[in-house]
C-alpha positions in Angstrom: 54.6 201.7 308.3 52.6 203.5 305.9 52.7 202.3 302.0 54.6 204.0 299.6 53.4 207.7 298.4 52.3 206.7 294.8 51.9 210.5 293.8 55.4 211.2 294.1 56.4 208.5 292.4 54.5 209.5 289.4 52.1 206.4 289.6 48.9 208.5 290.8 47.1 211.5 289.7 47.5 214.6 291.5 45.6 215.4 294.9 43.1 218.2 294.4 45.5 220.8 295.7 48.7 220.6 293.9 51.6 221.0 296.6 53.7 224.0 296.7 57.6 223.2 296.2 58.4 223.3 299.7 55.6 221.1 300.3 57.0 219.2 297.6 60.8 219.2 298.9 59.7 218.3 302.5 57.9 215.2 301.3 60.1 214.2 299.0 62.9 214.4 301.7 60.3 212.4 304.2 60.1 209.6 301.7 63.5 209.1 300.6 64.4 208.8 304.5 62.0 205.7 304.8 64.6 204.0 302.3 64.8 200.3 301.0 62.5 199.2 303.6 59.5 200.9 301.7 61.4 201.8 298.4 63.2 199.9 295.4 66.4 201.0 294.6 65.0 202.6 291.6 62.1 204.3 293.1 64.6 205.8 295.7 66.4 206.9 292.0 63.2 208.4 291.2 62.4 209.9 294.1 65.9 211.8 294.8 66.1 212.9 290.8 62.8 214.7 291.7 64.3 216.1 295.0 66.8 217.5 292.9 64.6 218.9 290.2 62.5 220.7 292.8 65.5 222.1 294.6 67.0 223.4 291.4 63.6 225.0 290.3 63.4 226.7 293.9 67.0 227.8 293.4 66.4 229.2 290.0 63.2 230.8 291.3 64.8 232.7 294.3 67.6 233.9 292.6 68.2 237.8 292.1 
């Protein structure tokens, strides 16, 4: 099993190329699905909050 994604947890510098909003949502969903086998409850809450923020941002940007 691969390690935690420290970038998504906000514990690591961003990569050279910033992921777009769709990539972020996909990555967050993937990491959340790994559950408590990999992440603590607090870390999962952080990821879920970030997912919600990304989804709200995307919704706001696509409303006409």
